[in-house]
C-alpha positions, 0 to 999 in steps of 0.5 A, a space after each residue: 569525554 566526548 558525547 554523541 549518538 551511537 548512530 551518528 559520527 558527530 561527537 562533541 565535548 560539551 553537554 550543551 553542544 550535544 543537546 544542539 545536535 539535530 536529529 538524524 533521519 535513520 538513527 534512534 534519535 530521529 526527532 522529525 516524524 516521517 511525512 504523511 503519505 500522499 493519498 491518490 485516486 488511481 483509475 481502475 476498471 474490470 472485465 469478467 468471464 464466467 468463473 472470475 472477475 479481473 480488476 485492474 488498478 492502473 498504478 505505474 511502479 507500485 511497491 510490491 512489498 507494501 501493496 496489499 489486497 484483502 479479500 472477504 466474501 462480499 468486499 475487497 480492501 485495496 491498499 496500493 502504494 505507488 511511487 513516492 509513497 503515494 497511497 490508494 486506499 479503497 474498500 469495494 462492496 462487491 455485487 456478488 460473493 467471491 471465494 476469498 481463499 482462491 482470489 489473488 493479486 499480482 503487482 505488475 510494472 504498470 498496474 495491479 491486477 486483482 483476480 476475483 474468483 466468483 462463488 457462483 458462475 453468474 454474470 455480474 451487472 456491475 463490480 460494486 453494489 
């Protein structure tokens, strides 16, 4: 009787040979852990108007499915996944409070644009505390 993994085509007759089959990269018998993501420090800057602050994180070809921005009243948590699974992760303590429910982000081809809606319509001296 032949032995092998259901996710791979390779089958062998001897059990000792079955144990020598290397792990695959897609199936259930994947023996090798995926490589750890490379962390990077993308450049970012901002500009503001009376009701909002626009934060731009410059990352070409960011992954739309894996990139995530979490909004809190006094902080934002940035998790941007770029090409080759490069990860930019940063928490910014904001200078003033925002409206998390109304704030949003958009992943574009050359950057991630974050729109922060201010709680009070005042000019911020800086982005972070």
